[in-house]
Every structure is written in structure tokens, then in C-alpha cells.
C-alpha positions as CSV (number, residue, x, y, z in Angstrom):
1,M,25.2,121.0,94.7
2,G,22.7,119.3,92.4
3,Q,19.0,119.0,92.6
4,K,17.1,116.1,94.2
5,I,13.9,114.7,92.6
6,I,11.8,112.5,94.8
7,H,9.1,110.3,93.3
8,L,6.7,109.2,96.0
9,V,4.8,106.1,95.0
10,R,1.8,104.7,97.0
11,H,1.9,100.9,97.1
12,G,-0.4,98.8,94.9
13,H,-3.8,97.4,95.7
14,F,-3.6,94.8,98.4
15,Q,-5.5,91.8,99.7
16,S,-8.2,92.8,102.2
17,S,-7.8,89.8,104.5
18,G,-5.5,87.0,105.5
19,T,-2.8,88.3,107.9
20,G,-4.6,88.8,111.2
21,S,-2.3,90.6,113.6
22,D,0.8,90.5,111.4
23,P,2.3,94.0,111.7
24,L,3.7,93.8,108.2
25,G,0.2,93.7,106.8
26,N,-1.2,92.1,103.7
27,S,0.4,91.1,100.3
28,L,-0.5,92.7,97.0
29,S,-3.5,91.5,95.1
30,D,-3.1,90.5,91.4
31,L,-4.4,93.9,90.5
32,G,-1.8,95.5,92.8
33,R,1.0,93.7,91.0
34,E,-0.3,94.9,87.7
35,Q,-0.4,98.5,89.0
36,A,3.2,98.1,90.3
37,Y,4.3,96.9,86.9
38,L,2.7,99.8,85.2
39,V,4.2,102.4,87.6
40,A,7.6,100.7,87.1
41,Q,7.2,101.3,83.3
42,R,6.4,104.9,83.9
43,L,9.4,105.5,86.2
44,R,12.0,103.7,84.1
45,Q,12.6,106.8,82.0
46,F,14.3,108.4,85.0
47,P,17.9,107.9,86.1
48,I,17.0,106.5,89.5
49,D,19.8,106.4,92.1
50,C,18.0,104.7,95.0
51,I,14.7,103.0,95.8
52,H,13.5,103.5,99.4
53,Y,10.5,101.7,100.7
54,S,8.4,101.0,103.7
55,S,9.1,97.5,105.0
56,M,5.4,96.8,105.3
57,R,4.6,93.9,103.0
58,R,2.4,95.7,100.4
59,A,5.0,98.5,99.9
60,A,8.0,96.1,99.9
61,E,6.3,94.0,97.2
62,T,5.6,97.1,95.2
63,A,9.2,98.2,95.5
64,S,10.4,94.7,94.4
65,V,8.4,94.9,91.2
66,I,9.6,98.5,90.5
67,A,13.2,97.4,91.1
68,T,13.1,94.9,88.2
69,E,13.4,98.0,85.9
70,F,16.4,99.2,87.8
71,P,19.0,96.4,88.0
72,G,21.9,97.4,90.3
73,V,20.1,100.3,91.9
74,P,20.2,99.9,95.7
75,L,17.0,99.3,97.7
76,Q,16.7,100.5,101.3
77,A,13.8,99.4,103.6
78,S,12.7,101.6,106.5
79,E,10.2,101.4,109.3
80,L,10.1,105.2,109.3
81,L,7.8,104.9,106.2
82,W,5.2,102.6,107.8
83,E,1.6,103.6,107.5
84,F,-0.3,105.2,110.4
85,S,-3.8,106.2,111.3
86,W,-4.7,109.7,110.3
87,K,-6.6,110.1,113.5
88,V,-3.4,111.1,115.2
89,F,-3.9,114.5,113.7
90,T,-7.6,114.9,114.6
91,D,-9.8,115.1,117.7
92,A,-10.6,111.4,116.9
93,V,-7.1,110.6,118.3
94,Y,-8.8,109.5,121.6
95,A,-10.7,106.8,119.8
96,L,-7.3,105.1,119.1
97,T,-6.9,104.3,122.7
98,G,-9.9,102.0,122.4
99,R,-7.7,100.0,120.0
100,G,-5.0,99.6,122.6
101,E,-2.9,102.5,121.3
102,A,-1.8,104.7,124.2
103,L,-1.4,108.4,123.7
104,E,2.4,108.1,124.0
105,Q,2.3,105.8,121.0
106,V,0.5,108.5,119.1
107,E,3.2,111.0,119.9
108,Q,5.8,108.4,118.8
109,T,4.1,108.1,115.5
110,K,4.2,111.9,115.0
111,Q,7.9,111.9,115.8
112,R,8.5,109.0,113.5
113,I,6.9,110.6,110.4
114,A,8.6,114.0,111.2
115,I,12.0,112.2,111.2
116,A,11.0,110.5,107.9
117,F,10.3,113.8,106.3
118,E,13.6,115.3,107.4
119,Q,15.5,112.3,106.2
120,Y,14.0,111.9,102.7
121,F,13.5,115.5,101.9
122,S,17.0,116.7,102.8
123,P,18.9,118.6,100.1
124,C,21.1,116.9,97.5
125,L,24.6,116.3,98.8
126,T,26.2,115.6,95.4
127,E,27.2,117.8,92.5
128,A,25.0,115.7,90.2
129,N,21.3,115.6,90.3
130,Q,19.7,112.8,92.3
131,H,16.5,110.9,91.4
132,E,15.0,108.8,94.2
133,I,11.9,106.6,94.5
134,V,10.1,106.3,97.9
135,V,7.5,103.6,98.0
136,C,5.2,104.0,101.0
137,H,1.5,104.6,102.0
138,G,-1.3,107.0,101.3
139,N,-1.4,108.7,104.7
140,I,2.3,109.3,104.9
141,I,2.4,110.7,101.4
142,R,-0.4,113.1,102.3
143,Y,1.6,114.1,105.4
144,F,4.7,114.7,103.3
145,V,2.7,116.9,100.9
146,C,1.2,118.9,103.8
147,R,4.7,119.4,105.4
148,A,6.2,120.4,102.0
149,L,3.4,123.0,101.4
150,Q,3.5,124.2,105.0
151,I,-0.2,123.5,105.6
152,S,-1.9,121.7,108.4
153,P,-1.9,117.9,108.2
154,E,-5.6,118.0,109.1
155,T,-6.4,119.4,105.6
156,S,-5.2,116.2,103.9
157,S,-8.6,114.6,104.3
158,S,-9.4,116.5,101.1
159,M,-6.6,114.7,99.2
160,E,-7.2,111.3,97.6
161,S,-4.4,108.9,97.0
162,A,-4.4,106.2,94.3
163,N,-2.7,102.9,94.5
164,C,0.6,103.3,92.5
165,G,0.0,107.0,92.0
166,I,3.1,109.2,91.8
167,S,3.8,112.4,93.6
168,T,7.0,114.2,92.6
169,F,9.0,116.8,94.5
170,L,12.0,118.9,93.5
171,I,14.5,120.2,96.0
172,D,16.5,122.8,94.1
173,T,20.1,123.8,94.7
174,S,19.1,126.4,97.2
175,G,17.2,123.8,99.3
176,R,13.8,125.1,98.2
177,L,11.1,122.3,98.1
178,M,8.6,122.3,95.3
179,L,5.7,119.9,94.6
180,I,5.8,119.1,90.9
181,T,2.9,116.6,90.6
182,Y,0.5,115.0,93.0
183,N,-1.1,111.6,92.6
184,D,-0.2,111.2,88.9
185,I,-2.1,108.2,87.5
186,G,-1.6,108.8,83.8
187,H,0.1,105.4,83.5
188,L,-2.9,103.5,84.9
189,P,-5.9,102.7,82.7
190,L,-9.2,103.6,84.3
191,A,-10.0,99.9,85.0
192,K,-6.7,99.6,87.0
193,Q,-7.3,102.7,89.2
194,T,-8.1,102.2,92.9
195,Y,-8.1,104.7,95.7
196,I,-8.5,105.0,99.5
197,R,-12.2,106.1,99.3
198,Y,-13.0,107.3,95.7
199,V,-14.5,104.9,93.2
200,P,-13.8,106.0,89.6
201,V,-16.9,106.5,87.4
202,G,-15.9,103.6,85.2
203,H,-16.0,101.3,88.2
204,L,-19.6,102.1,89.2
């Protein structure tokens, strides 16, 4: 069998208000669309076979921009890739119930992202190598990294995730999983870089 190369892409910067209780969330900002264009330019050098994406609005719009560089490549949306609150992996999980999330919903979230990992990180089933893009969210990318490296998900609080950063994994012919790059932002000028918490020095 061939090797599988998975390029995880966090969605672009998105608008901070405007959707209320819409579960699909907000649209990309103008900056987010610029970031999506730049990451598309970075990825177009690869022979991409499929683009998977979270059906939440900001990820779907990012995937749509990326797809313009890959005419004819199939796009597949999934709710398995939806964002989640990182509190499900900490003692702060009980604070979630104050937001109307029952503990059984927390367990459902854990099951969902575990299924997502098994689905997208399965070995290649073809003789030829496969390149796949997965456009999703910061917390689920950090969860995937922790699962791949066999470390506790709670440690991911020490990982930053940039909008339209790329994290690349290789699954070799034996099924071994290797992290090649994490949060690659070389395609984004400093002025276009945005993160979950970190503010680049040039933005201060």
C-alpha cells in the first residue's frame, strides 16, 4: 500500500459577532479570506486527492477558497470535525453544564472526535500515495496531534494554533503515524497571522 499524507488546516480568521445561536457559527472575515487564499497557494504544490472539511461555516468557507486551486478534487463535509470546548478534557468540564451542556453531551463529544481520528488517520488503502486536506478547528487539530503522539489531550493547552496554519502527518506503509510539521505558517506574512490567544510581536 501507499503512504497517506494528511494536511490539517485550521480555518481562517472569522467575524466575532453576527450569528447568535446559529450552530454553524460565523463567516470568515476579510482577513480570514486572505489567509485562506494564501494557504491555498501553499498547498497547491501537492497532488491533493480529497478535501475534507468541518461543515461549520468558517471551515466550510475556508475549504471553498482552497478548493479553487484544485478543480475536480472532491470535497467532503462532516460534522465529525466540528469544534468543541476544550473543557471536556479538564476539571472545568462541570462548568459546561452551566451553559446547558449535560455531561452526556460531553461524552458524546469525546466519542465524536475519537471517531473522527480513526476515520481520517486510517492507513492508505491504495497502491499510490494519497494527499488529503482536512480543514477544521484549533481544538480538534490539537486533539489529533495529542492522539497521534500518544500524549494526554490535557497537554494541548501548551499548543498554539494559527488561523490557516498547516499541520502535516504521514502514515507510512506499515501504518506508523508521524507528525511532520505542526502549525506551519511560513506562507502567512506577520501582519496576516492570527492565533487563538497569542498576539504576534508585530501586532502589538
